[in-house]
PyMOL commands that place a pseudoatom at each C-alpha (Angstrom):
pseudoatom trace, name=CA, resn=MET, resi=1, chain=A, elem=C, hetatm=0, pos=[33.965, 81.764, 51.452]
pseudoatom trace, name=CA, resn=CYS, resi=2, chain=A, elem=C, hetatm=0, pos=[33.330, 79.119, 49.054]
pseudoatom trace, name=CA, resn=LEU, resi=3, chain=A, elem=C, hetatm=0, pos=[31.460, 75.924, 49.565]
pseudoatom trace, name=CA, resn=GLN, resi=4, chain=A, elem=C, hetatm=0, pos=[33.242, 72.711, 48.633]
pseudoatom trace, name=CA, resn=ASN, resi=5, chain=A, elem=C, hetatm=0, pos=[32.534, 71.910, 44.905]
pseudoatom trace, name=CA, resn=GLN, resi=6, chain=A, elem=C, hetatm=0, pos=[29.611, 69.658, 44.712]
pseudoatom trace, name=CA, resn=PHE, resi=7, chain=A, elem=C, hetatm=0, pos=[31.354, 67.431, 42.320]
pseudoatom trace, name=CA, resn=SER, resi=8, chain=A, elem=C, hetatm=0, pos=[34.420, 66.801, 44.323]
pseudoatom trace, name=CA, resn=ARG, resi=9, chain=A, elem=C, hetatm=0, pos=[32.005, 65.040, 46.988]
pseudoatom trace, name=CA, resn=ARG, resi=10, chain=A, elem=C, hetatm=0, pos=[29.816, 62.180, 46.970]
pseudoatom trace, name=CA, resn=THR, resi=11, chain=A, elem=C, hetatm=0, pos=[26.021, 63.293, 45.984]
pseudoatom trace, name=CA, resn=ASP, resi=12, chain=A, elem=C, hetatm=0, pos=[23.302, 61.464, 48.036]
pseudoatom trace, name=CA, resn=VAL, resi=13, chain=A, elem=C, hetatm=0, pos=[19.945, 60.729, 46.334]
pseudoatom trace, name=CA, resn=LEU, resi=14, chain=A, elem=C, hetatm=0, pos=[16.957, 59.341, 47.508]
pseudoatom trace, name=CA, resn=LEU, resi=15, chain=A, elem=C, hetatm=0, pos=[14.570, 57.420, 44.737]
pseudoatom trace, name=CA, resn=LEU, resi=16, chain=A, elem=C, hetatm=0, pos=[10.939, 56.410, 45.333]
pseudoatom trace, name=CA, resn=ASP, resi=17, chain=A, elem=C, hetatm=0, pos=[9.702, 54.435, 42.754]
pseudoatom trace, name=CA, resn=LYS, resi=18, chain=A, elem=C, hetatm=0, pos=[7.762, 51.061, 42.466]
pseudoatom trace, name=CA, resn=GLU, resi=19, chain=A, elem=C, hetatm=0, pos=[9.332, 49.642, 39.208]
pseudoatom trace, name=CA, resn=GLU, resi=20, chain=A, elem=C, hetatm=0, pos=[11.918, 47.064, 39.926]
pseudoatom trace, name=CA, resn=LYS, resi=21, chain=A, elem=C, hetatm=0, pos=[13.407, 47.307, 36.469]
pseudoatom trace, name=CA, resn=LEU, resi=22, chain=A, elem=C, hetatm=0, pos=[13.758, 51.061, 36.580]
pseudoatom trace, name=CA, resn=VAL, resi=23, chain=A, elem=C, hetatm=0, pos=[15.273, 51.052, 40.022]
pseudoatom trace, name=CA, resn=GLN, resi=24, chain=A, elem=C, hetatm=0, pos=[18.081, 48.373, 38.904]
pseudoatom trace, name=CA, resn=ALA, resi=25, chain=A, elem=C, hetatm=0, pos=[18.867, 50.215, 35.978]
pseudoatom trace, name=CA, resn=ILE, resi=26, chain=A, elem=C, hetatm=0, pos=[19.448, 53.472, 37.670]
pseudoatom trace, name=CA, resn=LYS, resi=27, chain=A, elem=C, hetatm=0, pos=[21.506, 51.844, 40.557]
pseudoatom trace, name=CA, resn=THR, resi=28, chain=A, elem=C, hetatm=0, pos=[23.609, 50.238, 38.104]
pseudoatom trace, name=CA, resn=TYR, resi=29, chain=A, elem=C, hetatm=0, pos=[24.300, 53.241, 35.834]
pseudoatom trace, name=CA, resn=PHE, resi=30, chain=A, elem=C, hetatm=0, pos=[24.935, 55.590, 38.967]
pseudoatom trace, name=CA, resn=SER, resi=31, chain=A, elem=C, hetatm=0, pos=[27.257, 52.596, 40.790]
pseudoatom trace, name=CA, resn=ILE, resi=32, chain=A, elem=C, hetatm=0, pos=[30.053, 54.180, 38.550]
pseudoatom trace, name=CA, resn=LYS, resi=33, chain=A, elem=C, hetatm=0, pos=[29.127, 57.777, 39.230]
pseudoatom trace, name=CA, resn=ASN, resi=34, chain=A, elem=C, hetatm=0, pos=[30.239, 59.739, 42.045]
pseudoatom trace, name=CA, resn=MET, resi=35, chain=A, elem=C, hetatm=0, pos=[26.656, 59.427, 43.548]
pseudoatom trace, name=CA, resn=ASN, resi=36, chain=A, elem=C, hetatm=0, pos=[24.841, 57.221, 46.065]
pseudoatom trace, name=CA, resn=ILE, resi=37, chain=A, elem=C, hetatm=0, pos=[21.477, 56.235, 45.346]
pseudoatom trace, name=CA, resn=SER, resi=38, chain=A, elem=C, hetatm=0, pos=[19.133, 55.046, 48.007]
pseudoatom trace, name=CA, resn=VAL, resi=39, chain=A, elem=C, hetatm=0, pos=[16.043, 53.169, 46.767]
pseudoatom trace, name=CA, resn=ALA, resi=40, chain=A, elem=C, hetatm=0, pos=[12.571, 53.094, 48.601]
pseudoatom trace, name=CA, resn=THR, resi=41, chain=A, elem=C, hetatm=0, pos=[9.423, 51.532, 47.130]
pseudoatom trace, name=CA, resn=LYS, resi=42, chain=A, elem=C, hetatm=0, pos=[7.185, 52.770, 50.243]
pseudoatom trace, name=CA, resn=ILE, resi=43, chain=A, elem=C, hetatm=0, pos=[6.662, 55.878, 51.819]
pseudoatom trace, name=CA, resn=SER, resi=44, chain=A, elem=C, hetatm=0, pos=[7.621, 54.191, 55.400]
pseudoatom trace, name=CA, resn=THR, resi=45, chain=A, elem=C, hetatm=0, pos=[10.835, 53.004, 53.677]
pseudoatom trace, name=CA, resn=ALA, resi=46, chain=A, elem=C, hetatm=0, pos=[11.643, 56.634, 52.213]
pseudoatom trace, name=CA, resn=PHE, resi=47, chain=A, elem=C, hetatm=0, pos=[11.258, 58.075, 55.495]
pseudoatom trace, name=CA, resn=LEU, resi=48, chain=A, elem=C, hetatm=0, pos=[13.538, 55.580, 57.442]
pseudoatom trace, name=CA, resn=GLU, resi=49, chain=A, elem=C, hetatm=0, pos=[16.422, 56.626, 54.769]
pseudoatom trace, name=CA, resn=LEU, resi=50, chain=A, elem=C, hetatm=0, pos=[15.696, 60.309, 55.366]
pseudoatom trace, name=CA, resn=LYS, resi=51, chain=A, elem=C, hetatm=0, pos=[16.107, 59.891, 59.003]
pseudoatom trace, name=CA, resn=LYS, resi=52, chain=A, elem=C, hetatm=0, pos=[19.715, 57.777, 58.476]
pseudoatom trace, name=CA, resn=LYS, resi=53, chain=A, elem=C, hetatm=0, pos=[20.925, 60.701, 56.115]
pseudoatom trace, name=CA, resn=LEU, resi=54, chain=A, elem=C, hetatm=0, pos=[19.415, 64.008, 54.267]
pseudoatom trace, name=CA, resn=PRO, resi=55, chain=A, elem=C, hetatm=0, pos=[20.079, 63.458, 50.642]
pseudoatom trace, name=CA, resn=ASP, resi=56, chain=A, elem=C, hetatm=0, pos=[21.082, 66.197, 48.332]
pseudoatom trace, name=CA, resn=CYS, resi=57, chain=A, elem=C, hetatm=0, pos=[17.932, 65.419, 46.275]
pseudoatom trace, name=CA, resn=LEU, resi=58, chain=A, elem=C, hetatm=0, pos=[14.992, 63.125, 45.943]
pseudoatom trace, name=CA, resn=VAL, resi=59, chain=A, elem=C, hetatm=0, pos=[13.522, 61.425, 42.775]
pseudoatom trace, name=CA, resn=ILE, resi=60, chain=A, elem=C, hetatm=0, pos=[10.030, 60.990, 43.428]
pseudoatom trace, name=CA, resn=ASP, resi=61, chain=A, elem=C, hetatm=0, pos=[7.550, 58.706, 41.107]
pseudoatom trace, name=CA, resn=ILE, resi=62, chain=A, elem=C, hetatm=0, pos=[4.339, 60.905, 41.072]
pseudoatom trace, name=CA, resn=ALA, resi=63, chain=A, elem=C, hetatm=0, pos=[2.366, 57.899, 39.566]
pseudoatom trace, name=CA, resn=MET, resi=64, chain=A, elem=C, hetatm=0, pos=[2.887, 55.636, 42.443]
pseudoatom trace, name=CA, resn=PRO, resi=65, chain=A, elem=C, hetatm=0, pos=[-0.751, 53.615, 43.319]
pseudoatom trace, name=CA, resn=ASN, resi=66, chain=A, elem=C, hetatm=0, pos=[-2.931, 55.614, 45.652]
pseudoatom trace, name=CA, resn=ASN, resi=67, chain=A, elem=C, hetatm=0, pos=[-1.334, 58.589, 45.131]
pseudoatom trace, name=CA, resn=LEU, resi=68, chain=A, elem=C, hetatm=0, pos=[1.499, 57.777, 47.550]
pseudoatom trace, name=CA, resn=GLY, resi=69, chain=A, elem=C, hetatm=0, pos=[3.828, 59.790, 45.545]
pseudoatom trace, name=CA, resn=LEU, resi=70, chain=A, elem=C, hetatm=0, pos=[1.861, 63.078, 46.141]
pseudoatom trace, name=CA, resn=GLU, resi=71, chain=A, elem=C, hetatm=0, pos=[1.212, 62.195, 49.724]
pseudoatom trace, name=CA, resn=PHE, resi=72, chain=A, elem=C, hetatm=0, pos=[5.329, 61.518, 50.192]
pseudoatom trace, name=CA, resn=ILE, resi=73, chain=A, elem=C, hetatm=0, pos=[5.748, 65.108, 48.649]
pseudoatom trace, name=CA, resn=GLN, resi=74, chain=A, elem=C, hetatm=0, pos=[3.318, 66.499, 50.969]
pseudoatom trace, name=CA, resn=LYS, resi=75, chain=A, elem=C, hetatm=0, pos=[4.514, 65.099, 54.160]
pseudoatom trace, name=CA, resn=ILE, resi=76, chain=A, elem=C, hetatm=0, pos=[8.110, 66.391, 52.887]
pseudoatom trace, name=CA, resn=LYS, resi=77, chain=A, elem=C, hetatm=0, pos=[6.777, 70.026, 52.722]
pseudoatom trace, name=CA, resn=GLU, resi=78, chain=A, elem=C, hetatm=0, pos=[5.138, 69.759, 55.968]
pseudoatom trace, name=CA, resn=ASN, resi=79, chain=A, elem=C, hetatm=0, pos=[8.397, 68.661, 57.887]
pseudoatom trace, name=CA, resn=LYS, resi=80, chain=A, elem=C, hetatm=0, pos=[10.991, 71.568, 58.703]
pseudoatom trace, name=CA, resn=LYS, resi=81, chain=A, elem=C, hetatm=0, pos=[13.646, 69.143, 58.553]
pseudoatom trace, name=CA, resn=PHE, resi=82, chain=A, elem=C, hetatm=0, pos=[13.039, 67.919, 54.988]
pseudoatom trace, name=CA, resn=GLN, resi=83, chain=A, elem=C, hetatm=0, pos=[11.150, 70.700, 53.490]
pseudoatom trace, name=CA, resn=HIS, resi=84, chain=A, elem=C, hetatm=0, pos=[14.382, 72.366, 51.849]
pseudoatom trace, name=CA, resn=ILE, resi=85, chain=A, elem=C, hetatm=0, pos=[15.316, 69.038, 49.820]
pseudoatom trace, name=CA, resn=PRO, resi=86, chain=A, elem=C, hetatm=0, pos=[14.919, 69.701, 46.192]
pseudoatom trace, name=CA, resn=PHE, resi=87, chain=A, elem=C, hetatm=0, pos=[12.785, 66.850, 44.302]
pseudoatom trace, name=CA, resn=ILE, resi=88, chain=A, elem=C, hetatm=0, pos=[12.488, 65.644, 40.908]
pseudoatom trace, name=CA, resn=LEU, resi=89, chain=A, elem=C, hetatm=0, pos=[9.220, 63.944, 39.851]
pseudoatom trace, name=CA, resn=LEU, resi=90, chain=A, elem=C, hetatm=0, pos=[8.973, 60.919, 37.594]
pseudoatom trace, name=CA, resn=THR, resi=91, chain=A, elem=C, hetatm=0, pos=[5.882, 59.840, 35.765]
pseudoatom trace, name=CA, resn=THR, resi=92, chain=A, elem=C, hetatm=0, pos=[4.817, 57.466, 32.844]
pseudoatom trace, name=CA, resn=LYS, resi=93, chain=A, elem=C, hetatm=0, pos=[1.860, 59.874, 32.000]
pseudoatom trace, name=CA, resn=GLY, resi=94, chain=A, elem=C, hetatm=0, pos=[3.436, 63.231, 31.097]
pseudoatom trace, name=CA, resn=LEU, resi=95, chain=A, elem=C, hetatm=0, pos=[0.055, 64.990, 31.475]
pseudoatom trace, name=CA, resn=THR, resi=96, chain=A, elem=C, hetatm=0, pos=[-0.163, 68.416, 32.009]
pseudoatom trace, name=CA, resn=GLU, resi=97, chain=A, elem=C, hetatm=0, pos=[-2.490, 68.012, 34.966]
pseudoatom trace, name=CA, resn=ASP, resi=98, chain=A, elem=C, hetatm=0, pos=[0.455, 66.165, 36.773]
pseudoatom trace, name=CA, resn=ARG, resi=99, chain=A, elem=C, hetatm=0, pos=[2.856, 68.799, 35.681]
pseudoatom trace, name=CA, resn=ILE, resi=100, chain=A, elem=C, hetatm=0, pos=[0.865, 71.597, 37.250]
pseudoatom trace, name=CA, resn=LYS, resi=101, chain=A, elem=C, hetatm=0, pos=[0.503, 69.370, 40.437]
pseudoatom trace, name=CA, resn=GLY, resi=102, chain=A, elem=C, hetatm=0, pos=[4.305, 68.906, 40.872]
pseudoatom trace, name=CA, resn=TYR, resi=103, chain=A, elem=C, hetatm=0, pos=[5.215, 72.384, 40.174]
pseudoatom trace, name=CA, resn=ASN, resi=104, chain=A, elem=C, hetatm=0, pos=[2.579, 73.693, 42.530]
pseudoatom trace, name=CA, resn=LEU, resi=105, chain=A, elem=C, hetatm=0, pos=[4.321, 71.332, 45.136]
pseudoatom trace, name=CA, resn=GLY, resi=106, chain=A, elem=C, hetatm=0, pos=[7.551, 72.959, 44.538]
pseudoatom trace, name=CA, resn=CYS, resi=107, chain=A, elem=C, hetatm=0, pos=[9.361, 70.419, 42.368]
pseudoatom trace, name=CA, resn=SER, resi=108, chain=A, elem=C, hetatm=0, pos=[12.575, 71.485, 40.612]
pseudoatom trace, name=CA, resn=ALA, resi=109, chain=A, elem=C, hetatm=0, pos=[12.210, 69.498, 37.442]
pseudoatom trace, name=CA, resn=TYR, resi=110, chain=A, elem=C, hetatm=0, pos=[10.014, 66.860, 36.016]
pseudoatom trace, name=CA, resn=ILE, resi=111, chain=A, elem=C, hetatm=0, pos=[10.811, 63.737, 33.788]
pseudoatom trace, name=CA, resn=THR, resi=112, chain=A, elem=C, hetatm=0, pos=[8.567, 61.291, 31.620]
pseudoatom trace, name=CA, resn=LYS, resi=113, chain=A, elem=C, hetatm=0, pos=[9.476, 57.841, 31.718]
pseudoatom trace, name=CA, resn=PRO, resi=114, chain=A, elem=C, hetatm=0, pos=[11.242, 56.294, 29.693]
pseudoatom trace, name=CA, resn=PHE, resi=115, chain=A, elem=C, hetatm=0, pos=[14.141, 58.292, 30.149]
pseudoatom trace, name=CA, resn=ASP, resi=116, chain=A, elem=C, hetatm=0, pos=[17.761, 58.260, 29.865]
pseudoatom trace, name=CA, resn=PRO, resi=117, chain=A, elem=C, hetatm=0, pos=[19.708, 57.953, 33.121]
pseudoatom trace, name=CA, resn=GLU, resi=118, chain=A, elem=C, hetatm=0, pos=[22.279, 60.490, 32.045]
pseudoatom trace, name=CA, resn=GLU, resi=119, chain=A, elem=C, hetatm=0, pos=[19.463, 63.228, 31.706]
pseudoatom trace, name=CA, resn=LEU, resi=120, chain=A, elem=C, hetatm=0, pos=[18.534, 62.281, 35.149]
pseudoatom trace, name=CA, resn=GLU, resi=121, chain=A, elem=C, hetatm=0, pos=[22.198, 62.698, 36.258]
pseudoatom trace, name=CA, resn=SER, resi=122, chain=A, elem=C, hetatm=0, pos=[22.473, 65.960, 34.407]
pseudoatom trace, name=CA, resn=ILE, resi=123, chain=A, elem=C, hetatm=0, pos=[19.387, 67.249, 36.154]
pseudoatom trace, name=CA, resn=ILE, resi=124, chain=A, elem=C, hetatm=0, pos=[20.597, 66.189, 39.525]
pseudoatom trace, name=CA, resn=LYS, resi=125, chain=A, elem=C, hetatm=0, pos=[23.972, 68.021, 39.181]
pseudoatom trace, name=CA, resn=SER, resi=126, chain=A, elem=C, hetatm=0, pos=[22.129, 71.234, 37.928]
pseudoatom trace, name=CA, resn=ILE, resi=127, chain=A, elem=C, hetatm=0, pos=[19.824, 71.560, 40.878]
pseudoatom trace, name=CA, resn=ILE, resi=128, chain=A, elem=C, hetatm=0, pos=[22.493, 70.600, 43.375]
pseudoatom trace, name=CA, resn=SER, resi=129, chain=A, elem=C, hetatm=0, pos=[24.793, 73.333, 41.746]
pseudoatom trace, name=CA, resn=LYS, resi=130, chain=A, elem=C, hetatm=0, pos=[22.116, 76.032, 41.990]
pseudoatom trace, name=CA, resn=ASN, resi=131, chain=A, elem=C, hetatm=0, pos=[21.352, 75.045, 45.689]
pseudoatom trace, name=CA, resn=ASP, resi=132, chain=A, elem=C, hetatm=0, pos=[24.908, 75.110, 46.582]
pseudoatom trace, name=CA, resn=LYS, resi=133, chain=A, elem=C, hetatm=0, pos=[25.384, 78.628, 44.998]
pseudoatom trace, name=CA, resn=PHE, resi=134, chain=A, elem=C, hetatm=0, pos=[22.320, 79.897, 46.842]
pseudoatom trace, name=CA, resn=PHE, resi=135, chain=A, elem=C, hetatm=0, pos=[23.458, 78.497, 50.004]
pseudoatom trace, name=CA, resn=GLU, resi=136, chain=A, elem=C, hetatm=0, pos=[26.800, 80.020, 49.164]
pseudoatom trace, name=CA, resn=PHE, resi=137, chain=A, elem=C, hetatm=0, pos=[25.175, 83.403, 48.571]
pseudoatom trace, name=CA, resn=ILE, resi=138, chain=A, elem=C, hetatm=0, pos=[23.291, 83.148, 52.079]
pseudoatom trace, name=CA, resn=LEU, resi=139, chain=A, elem=C, hetatm=0, pos=[26.466, 82.074, 54.024]
pseudoatom trace, name=CA, resn=ASN, resi=140, chain=A, elem=C, hetatm=0, pos=[28.417, 85.110, 52.341]
pseudoatom trace, name=CA, resn=THR, resi=141, chain=A, elem=C, hetatm=0, pos=[25.425, 87.518, 53.098]
pseudoatom trace, name=CA, resn=TYR, resi=142, chain=A, elem=C, hetatm=0, pos=[25.309, 86.322, 56.718]
pseudoatom trace, name=CA, resn=ILE, resi=143, chain=A, elem=C, hetatm=0, pos=[29.173, 86.765, 57.198]
pseudoatom trace, name=CA, resn=LEU, resi=144, chain=A, elem=C, hetatm=0, pos=[29.131, 90.324, 55.585]
pseudoatom trace, name=CA, resn=LEU, resi=145, chain=A, elem=C, hetatm=0, pos=[26.021, 91.178, 57.996]
pseudoatom trace, name=CA, resn=LYS, resi=146, chain=A, elem=C, hetatm=0, pos=[27.955, 90.026, 60.866]
pseudoatom trace, name=CA, resn=GLN, resi=147, chain=A, elem=C, hetatm=0, pos=[31.198, 91.987, 59.893]
pseudoatom trace, name=CA, resn=ASN, resi=148, chain=A, elem=C, hetatm=0, pos=[29.061, 95.157, 59.305]
pseudoatom trace, name=CA, resn=ARG, resi=149, chain=A, elem=C, hetatm=0, pos=[27.415, 94.881, 62.531]
pseudoatom trace, name=CA, resn=PHE, resi=150, chain=A, elem=C, hetatm=0, pos=[30.855, 94.438, 64.454]
pseudoatom trace, name=CA, resn=GLN, resi=151, chain=A, elem=C, hetatm=0, pos=[31.982, 97.544, 62.879]
pseudoatom trace, name=CA, resn=LEU, resi=152, chain=A, elem=C, hetatm=0, pos=[28.894, 99.350, 63.538]
pseudoatom trace, name=CA, resn=SER, resi=153, chain=A, elem=C, hetatm=0, pos=[29.200, 98.306, 67.155]
pseudoatom trace, name=CA, resn=ILE, resi=154, chain=A, elem=C, hetatm=0, pos=[32.899, 99.704, 67.215]
pseudoatom trace, name=CA, resn=LYS, resi=155, chain=A, elem=C, hetatm=0, pos=[31.596, 102.975, 65.689]
pseudoatom trace, name=CA, resn=TYR, resi=156, chain=A, elem=C, hetatm=0, pos=[28.725, 103.365, 68.280]
pseudoatom trace, name=CA, resn=SER, resi=157, chain=A, elem=C, hetatm=0, pos=[30.998, 102.372, 71.170]
pseudoatom trace, name=CA, resn=GLU, resi=158, chain=A, elem=C, hetatm=0, pos=[33.580, 105.256, 69.979]
pseudoatom trace, name=CA, resn=TYR, resi=159, chain=A, elem=C, hetatm=0, pos=[30.821, 107.841, 70.002]
pseudoatom trace, name=CA, resn=LEU, resi=160, chain=A, elem=C, hetatm=0, pos=[28.597, 107.121, 72.979]
pseudoatom trace, name=CA, resn=ASP, resi=161, chain=A, elem=C, hetatm=0, pos=[27.144, 110.217, 74.694]
pseudoatom trace, name=CA, resn=PHE, resi=162, chain=A, elem=C, hetatm=0, pos=[27.173, 109.317, 78.334]
pseudoatom trace, name=CA, resn=SER, resi=163, chain=A, elem=C, hetatm=0, pos=[26.379, 112.728, 79.422]
pseudoatom trace, name=CA, resn=LEU, resi=164, chain=A, elem=C, hetatm=0, pos=[22.622, 111.864, 78.394]
pseudoatom trace, name=CA, resn=TYR, resi=165, chain=A, elem=C, hetatm=0, pos=[22.969, 109.204, 80.978]
pseudoatom trace, name=CA, resn=PRO, resi=166, chain=A, elem=C, hetatm=0, pos=[24.898, 110.345, 84.097]
pseudoatom trace, name=CA, resn=GLN, resi=167, chain=A, elem=C, hetatm=0, pos=[23.701, 107.676, 86.256]
pseudoatom trace, name=CA, resn=LEU, resi=168, chain=A, elem=C, hetatm=0, pos=[26.110, 105.114, 84.823]
pseudoatom trace, name=CA, resn=THR, resi=169, chain=A, elem=C, hetatm=0, pos=[29.462, 105.244, 86.325]
pseudoatom trace, name=CA, resn=LYS, resi=170, chain=A, elem=C, hetatm=0, pos=[32.806, 105.431, 84.488]
pseudoatom trace, name=CA, resn=GLN, resi=171, chain=A, elem=C, hetatm=0, pos=[33.440, 101.549, 85.243]
pseudoatom trace, name=CA, resn=GLU, resi=172, chain=A, elem=C, hetatm=0, pos=[30.064, 101.091, 83.931]
pseudoatom trace, name=CA, resn=GLN, resi=173, chain=A, elem=C, hetatm=0, pos=[30.565, 103.113, 80.657]
pseudoatom trace, name=CA, resn=TYR, resi=174, chain=A, elem=C, hetatm=0, pos=[33.620, 101.268, 79.913]
pseudoatom trace, name=CA, resn=ILE, resi=175, chain=A, elem=C, hetatm=0, pos=[32.084, 97.520, 80.310]
pseudoatom trace, name=CA, resn=LEU, resi=176, chain=A, elem=C, hetatm=0, pos=[28.999, 99.044, 78.307]
pseudoatom trace, name=CA, resn=GLN, resi=177, chain=A, elem=C, hetatm=0, pos=[31.573, 99.971, 75.496]
pseudoatom trace, name=CA, resn=LYS, resi=178, chain=A, elem=C, hetatm=0, pos=[33.176, 96.636, 75.392]
pseudoatom trace, name=CA, resn=ILE, resi=179, chain=A, elem=C, hetatm=0, pos=[29.799, 94.770, 75.372]
pseudoatom trace, name=CA, resn=LEU, resi=180, chain=A, elem=C, hetatm=0, pos=[29.008, 96.591, 72.037]
pseudoatom trace, name=CA, resn=ILE, resi=181, chain=A, elem=C, hetatm=0, pos=[31.928, 95.862, 70.494]
pseudoatom trace, name=CA, resn=GLY, resi=182, chain=A, elem=C, hetatm=0, pos=[31.346, 92.307, 71.288]
pseudoatom trace, name=CA, resn=THR, resi=183, chain=A, elem=C, hetatm=0, pos=[33.804, 91.466, 74.229]
pseudoatom trace, name=CA, resn=GLU, resi=184, chain=A, elem=C, hetatm=0, pos=[32.676, 88.355, 76.143]
pseudoatom trace, name=CA, resn=VAL, resi=185, chain=A, elem=C, hetatm=0, pos=[32.152, 88.668, 79.803]
pseudoatom trace, name=CA, resn=HIS, resi=186, chain=A, elem=C, hetatm=0, pos=[34.906, 86.625, 80.837]
pseudoatom trace, name=CA, resn=GLU, resi=187, chain=A, elem=C, hetatm=0, pos=[37.459, 88.902, 78.683]
pseudoatom trace, name=CA, resn=ILE, resi=188, chain=A, elem=C, hetatm=0, pos=[36.031, 91.801, 80.066]
pseudoatom trace, name=CA, resn=ALA, resi=189, chain=A, elem=C, hetatm=0, pos=[36.678, 90.310, 83.556]
pseudoatom trace, name=CA, resn=LEU, resi=190, chain=A, elem=C, hetatm=0, pos=[40.374, 89.674, 82.443]
pseudoatom trace, name=CA, resn=ILE, resi=191, chain=A, elem=C, hetatm=0, pos=[40.942, 93.458, 81.076]
pseudoatom trace, name=CA, resn=LEU, resi=192, chain=A, elem=C, hetatm=0, pos=[39.484, 94.633, 84.381]
pseudoatom trace, name=CA, resn=LYS, resi=193, chain=A, elem=C, hetatm=0, pos=[41.205, 91.980, 86.544]
pseudoatom trace, name=CA, resn=ILE, resi=194, chain=A, elem=C, hetatm=0, pos=[38.021, 90.966, 88.531]
pseudoatom trace, name=CA, resn=SER, resi=195, chain=A, elem=C, hetatm=0, pos=[35.712, 88.129, 88.662]
pseudoatom trace, name=CA, resn=ARG, resi=196, chain=A, elem=C, hetatm=0, pos=[33.219, 87.183, 86.104]
pseudoatom trace, name=CA, resn=ARG, resi=197, chain=A, elem=C, hetatm=0, pos=[30.802, 87.677, 88.705]
pseudoatom trace, name=CA, resn=ASN, resi=198, chain=A, elem=C, hetatm=0, pos=[31.630, 91.337, 89.523]
pseudoatom trace, name=CA, resn=VAL, resi=199, chain=A, elem=C, hetatm=0, pos=[31.252, 91.862, 85.628]
pseudoatom trace, name=CA, resn=GLU, resi=200, chain=A, elem=C, hetatm=0, pos=[27.872, 90.234, 85.604]
pseudoatom trace, name=CA, resn=LYS, resi=201, chain=A, elem=C, hetatm=0, pos=[26.838, 92.796, 88.569]
pseudoatom trace, name=CA, resn=TYR, resi=202, chain=A, elem=C, hetatm=0, pos=[27.926, 95.557, 86.753]
pseudoatom trace, name=CA, resn=ILE, resi=203, chain=A, elem=C, hetatm=0, pos=[25.885, 94.444, 83.584]
pseudoatom trace, name=CA, resn=SER, resi=204, chain=A, elem=C, hetatm=0, pos=[22.868, 94.004, 85.683]
pseudoatom trace, name=CA, resn=ARG, resi=205, chain=A, elem=C, hetatm=0, pos=[23.323, 97.479, 87.273]
pseudoatom trace, name=CA, resn=ILE, resi=206, chain=A, elem=C, hetatm=0, pos=[23.512, 98.831, 83.569]
pseudoatom trace, name=CA, resn=LEU, resi=207, chain=A, elem=C, hetatm=0, pos=[20.614, 96.871, 82.580]
pseudoatom trace, name=CA, resn=ASP, resi=208, chain=A, elem=C, hetatm=0, pos=[18.624, 98.434, 85.578]
pseudoatom trace, name=CA, resn=LYS, resi=209, chain=A, elem=C, hetatm=0, pos=[19.732, 102.117, 84.897]
pseudoatom trace, name=CA, resn=THR, resi=210, chain=A, elem=C, hetatm=0, pos=[18.595, 101.698, 81.024]
pseudoatom trace, name=CA, resn=ASN, resi=211, chain=A, elem=C, hetatm=0, pos=[15.388, 99.892, 81.931]
pseudoatom trace, name=CA, resn=LEU, resi=212, chain=A, elem=C, hetatm=0, pos=[16.247, 96.603, 79.646]
pseudoatom trace, name=CA, resn=SER, resi=213, chain=A, elem=C, hetatm=0, pos=[16.415, 93.109, 80.384]
pseudoatom trace, name=CA, resn=SER, resi=214, chain=A, elem=C, hetatm=0, pos=[18.806, 91.542, 78.683]
pseudoatom trace, name=CA, resn=ILE, resi=215, chain=A, elem=C, hetatm=0, pos=[22.757, 91.918, 76.995]
pseudoatom trace, name=CA, resn=GLN, resi=216, chain=A, elem=C, hetatm=0, pos=[20.868, 91.497, 73.390]
pseudoatom trace, name=CA, resn=GLN, resi=217, chain=A, elem=C, hetatm=0, pos=[18.658, 94.472, 73.997]
pseudoatom trace, name=CA, resn=LEU, resi=218, chain=A, elem=C, hetatm=0, pos=[21.549, 96.175, 75.317]
pseudoatom trace, name=CA, resn=LYS, resi=219, chain=A, elem=C, hetatm=0, pos=[23.286, 95.948, 72.022]
pseudoatom trace, name=CA, resn=ILE, resi=220, chain=A, elem=C, hetatm=0, pos=[20.171, 97.239, 70.012]
pseudoatom trace, name=CA, resn=PHE, resi=221, chain=A, elem=C, hetatm=0, pos=[19.873, 100.026, 72.524]
pseudoatom trace, name=CA, resn=GLY, resi=222, chain=A, elem=C, hetatm=0, pos=[23.350, 101.281, 72.167]
pseudoatom trace, name=CA, resn=CYS, resi=223, chain=A, elem=C, hetatm=0, pos=[22.884, 101.710, 68.222]
pseudoatom trace, name=CA, resn=PHE, resi=224, chain=A, elem=C, hetatm=0, pos=[20.635, 104.514, 69.652]
pseudoatom trace, name=CA, resn=PHE, resi=225, chain=A, elem=C, hetatm=0, pos=[22.701, 105.559, 72.285]
pseudoatom trace, name=CA, resn=VAL, resi=226, chain=A, elem=C, hetatm=0, pos=[24.673, 108.113, 70.171]
for i in range(1, 226): cmd.bond("trace and resi %d" % i, "trace and resi %d" % (i + 1))
show_as sticks, trace
zoom trace
């Protein structure tokens, strides 16, 4: 499964910077690009923008007065909702100390002012491309694991040794097999032509007889039930 190409959709970027001329220059440049630039000059405004819509990338001036840039990054990293957003740091200093601070906080790139807006665009696209590939990898891995788990469930259900658990009736054995291959309760009810409530009663009995407390535990238990 492939994710939508990042260049076929509009990219959202949040810029936190105090310099009006720079802000206007960046907005003008990106107005003809497939990127939407939201601008904030204060941390409070930046968080309001974040609550409206999560951006694909943050661009932060680390040299803002009173270390506001660093404070904003720290708050972002502490917030589970925002901490995954990649960020680029801007500075007028270009000092090694600033770079170290930025990289220790997890920045994806670092640009020293003045810079060419085209360079910023290129870096943003590169970062988003890497992120999209990473999330695509995670998604494909999740799908593969789900498929493998389903196949294993089928395998286990075919070779269950019920002689080890004679306390389970034939009906309970059948329902257990269905549960292990992922059949839903209402689907089992339709197959057996009984009510959902009756299926739930059977499941409760299976749980009692196997000393388990949930269907999830039952599925895990089924992996050792061979």
